[in-house]
ZADOTI-211708 format. One record per residue (C-alpha): x, z, y. Coordinates in steps of 0.1 Angstrom, whole numbers, plus 2048, in hexadecimal, padded with zeros to 3 digits. Layout:
XZY...
This chain:
E662A2741E5F28875CE7E27C76EE7C27F794E7D25F7A8EA12567B1EAE2407CDECF22E7CCEEA23C7E2EEF21C7F5ECA21A7FEECA23E80AEE923781FED821882EEB822C835ECB248847EE223285CECC213863EA9221861E9422F87DE8A24F86CEAC260866ECE260879EC124B895E9D257893E8726B8AAEA02878B2EBC26F8BDEA52578CFE952738E3EB72828EAEC42608F7EA525790BE9B27991AEB0298912ED128991CEC9286941EBB2A8944ED92B8934EEF2A694DED92B2969EDA2D695DF002D7959F042C797CEED2E198AF042FD97CF242ED98AF172E79ACF0C30B9B2EE830A9A7EEA32B995EF733F9B3EDE32E9CAEBF3369B5ECA35A9B0ED235F9D5EB034F9DDE9F3689C5EB33869D4EA737C9F6E8337B9EBE813989D1EA03AD9D3E913C89E9E733CF9D1E743EC9B8E893E099BE923C39B1EB13B599FE9D3B297EE8239F990E9D38999FEA938297CE86376972E8335F990EA6350990EAA34D96BE8833E967E8F323980EB231C973EA631C94FE8B303956EA52EA961EC32F294CEB02F492BEC830C919EC1331917EE533A90FEF432592BEDA333943EE335793AF08350940F0033F961EE9359971EF137895CF1338096CF0038398DEDF393983EEB3AC968F033C097FEE83C199AECF3D0981EE93E9975EEF3F4999ECB3FF9A0EC941297FEBF3FB963ED0402942EE93E8934ED23DE917EB33DC92EEC63C5946ED33AF92AEAF3AD91BEA03A393DEBA387942EB537A91EE90379921E90369943EA934F939E96346919E7534592BE8232B943E84312927E5E311924E57313949E4A2F395AE532DC96AE712D2955E702EA937E942E192DE8A2BE924E742C9907E552BF91AE5F29B919E6729C8F4E442AC8EEE33291903E442768EEE382868CEE1428A8DAE142698ECE0727890CE1527A92FE30293939E182A2952DFF2AB937E192C0925E272D0945E042DA950DFB2E892EE1B2FE92FE1230E951DFC32A945E11336927E3133793CE1E349958E1236393FE35368931E4636D953E29382960E2D398941E5239B948E4C3A396DE323BE965E483CF94BE653D0964E4F3DD97FE413F8968E6340295CE71404980E5341998AE5743196CE7C435972E7A435998E9141799CE9340A9BFE9D3E79CBEBD3DE9DEEC03E6A03EB33C9A18ED33C9A2DEE73C1A0EED23A4A03ED8380A0DEC2372A29EA8359A1DEAF341A3AED4341A33ED033CA0EEB831FA14ED0310A2EEED310A15ED93049F7EBC2F0A04EC72D19F1EC12E29CFE9C2E69D8E9B2C39E6EAA2B49C6E932C99B1E752BC9C5E812989C2E8529C99DE612A9999E5428D9AFE65273999E5828497AE3428A984E2B26E99CE43252993E4325C96EE6725196AE7126C950E8E258942EA1251962E9526D979EB028796EECC26D974EBF266997EBC28B99EEDF292991EED2769A7EDB2849C5EE82A79BEF0C29D9B9F0C2879D9EFC2A19F0F112BD9E1F312AB9EDF262B1A11F212D6A0CF372F5A09F332F29E3F422D09DFF532C89BFF792C49BDF882AB9A5F912C798DF6E2D698DF5F2B4989F742AD96AF692CF95CF452C4962F4B2A494FF5C2B6933F402CF930F272B292FF3A2A1913F3E2C18FFF192CA901F0C2A78FBF232A38DDF172C48CEEF32BC8D3EF72988C6F072A78A6EEB2BF8A1ED02A58A7EE228D890EE12A7874EBC2AE87BEB6289879EC7287857EB12A584BE92294858E9C273848EA2285827E7F294829E70272832E8225E817E782777FCE5527C809E5A2A280CE512A3831E2C29E82AE2E2B580CE3B2D2821E1D2CF838E052CC81BE152EA80AE12300828DED2F782CDE82FD807DF931F807DE532B826DC431F816DA931D830DB733A845DC532B865DD334C870DE934E851DF532B856DFE33487AE1135286EE2433D855E2A323870E3733D888E4F34B86EE5B329864E6131F889E7433F890E8B33A872E91315879E9731D89EEB4334896ED63268A1EC73058AEEC32F98D2E9F2FB8DFE992D58DFEA92D08BDE942EC8ADE742DE8BDE7A2BA8B1E802C688DE612DD88EE4B2C289DE522AB880E522C3864E392DF86EE202D1888E0E2BB86FE052D985ADF52E9879DE32CA885DD62C3861DC42E4863DB12D9882DC62E989DDCA2D98BEDE92C28BDDF62CC8E0DF12F18D7E032EC8B6E212DC8C6E232F88E0E1F3128C5E3E3068B1E523028D1E4C3258DCE533348BAE7231F8B5E8032E8D6E783528CDE973558B8EAB3568D9E9D3798E1E953868BEEAE3988A8EC1394891ECD3748A2EC03758C7EDB35E8D5ECF3628F9ECF3888F6EF13888E7EFF372903EEF38A91CEFE3A8909F2139990DF1C398933F0D3BB934F273C991BF0E3D9904F053D78DFEF63B58D7EDB3C48C0ED13DD8DBECD3C18F4EBB3AD8DAEA13C88D3E9C3CE8F8E963A98FEE7E3A88E1E6A3C48F0E6A3B5913E60393906E453A28EFE2838F900E3736E8F6E313768D1E0C3778D8E0735B8F2E0C33E8D9DF034C8C3DDA3508E2DDC32C8EDDD931F8C9DB93348C5DAB3258E5DBC3088F7DAC314918DCD32691EDDD30391DDC42F8937DB32E391DD902F2923D762EF93FD7E2FE961D6A31D95AD79322937D9C31E945D96337962D8635094ADA234E930DBE35094ADAF36D95EDA938393FDCB37A931DDD385951DCC3A7951DD23AA92CDF73A292FDF93BC94BDEA3D7934E013CD917E1F3CF92FE143F293AE113FE916E343F190DE4440292BE2F42292CE2341E950E0141195DDFB40A981DE042298DDE743B972E0C43F974E23449957E1044A936E2246992AE35470909E2D47E8E8E0E4778D2DF64758EFE0C45D903E114478E5DEC4478DFDE543B902DFF420900DF04138DFDCD4138EEDD840190DDEC3E88F9DCF3E08E3DB83DE901DD03C5911DD23B08F1DAD3AF8EDDA83A5911DC338A90FDB437B8EFDA035C8FBD7B35C8F6D6C3408E0D853298D0D9032F8ACD813528A7D6234D8BDD623708CCD4C3728EAD5B37C90BD4339990FD4D3A88EDD733A58F6D6D3B5918D583D1909D733DA8EFD8F3D8909D7C3EF921D74409906D9940A8FCDA440D920D8A427928D9643C90ADBA43B916DB044593AD9B46292CDBA46E918DCF46B938DB647F94DDB4499931DDA49D930DDC4A1956DC24BD955DD54CF939DF64CC94CDE54DA96C
């Protein structure tokens, strides 16, 4: 037997404590330089009334539409999640307001919890802030923050568009109306009371995009928010300010502990040389099949994302898993986005589904029922990462015509998949029950997936072929629907 290479304990200790690849490596440096400020901004936003403002703003805009409270949840939780960066804290901030409103118009408890969980999780990968993960990704890729934020636009739009269409289809199928206009807050009054939230948000974006001051922008924005807030009806008392500081300290200590542990793991992988071996082993196991490698990468990302914060999970995956994807010839930006998306899916996917479980506690429903409902509502996000890896045009990395073509077909495809999942297609109405109804839903679902699959790219399917297959499947489902109506008449 050949003895394994051993390293003296004191050298290992020195490497972990004093080296730049372990305890004080990339995770802790990124946390100190970038994540720290955005966490403070997100917590300050919650304590100064940002949650109620965004949800009242959403109620004023969307509350009167069919299924309005659920659409409000998408809008308000998406905005709040983009800034706060934490799906669970976002659920607990906006959920107590949105979930009772959804229950009032007829949504079931588990459906309301699922909507809130999906919206809160989706906010973390919605530009412009993306819960600070965008800045971490930019540092890994050595590109500007704007490049990452622009690339994330289309995937996040597809996700929230799919959520919106599912809610609209469900509300139409169940005849769920919106709230009476006279009971909703007035847009002008809401804006008058919370204009400074939008002002601070705009100032933050200006500092990020135009001044490119990612490290200090959230501190300036937090200072502006706290100062302006003291001249409003939501001003902080000394007691509330101390609670804000305590919450900051608790959250920062928890995240620093998690990232320190991740740093030690990464350092252990680096000092033993296993980090490169993992990437090579994944490529070896997948052979020359990139799809198999992506499936393995998705499963690995999902498992490693369980129980970790979004940023911590992404940092670990970017170091351990992304090299395997890029070594197979995949686009680096698409590879980083892929592992980030799959690392976050554990928040809405049983058996863990932390965001869904938090929403279930607010809705007072079984956590697993809420988790499965969230998984169904967020179904499109399981496909979107594969789509933009197959063809980076969905990350706006192609020519103008390629981008427009990929986005337009993807939007129609997502609408069809949403209709299949909820059993209601605009123009056709309810898709019915039984074998024929299920057949129609399957045909429409596959039609949508075919249409959403980008042309060219990894598989090289022509747009004409994808359109032809999608139209044939859709036409078959329409023919079945027409036949069913004739039989019923």
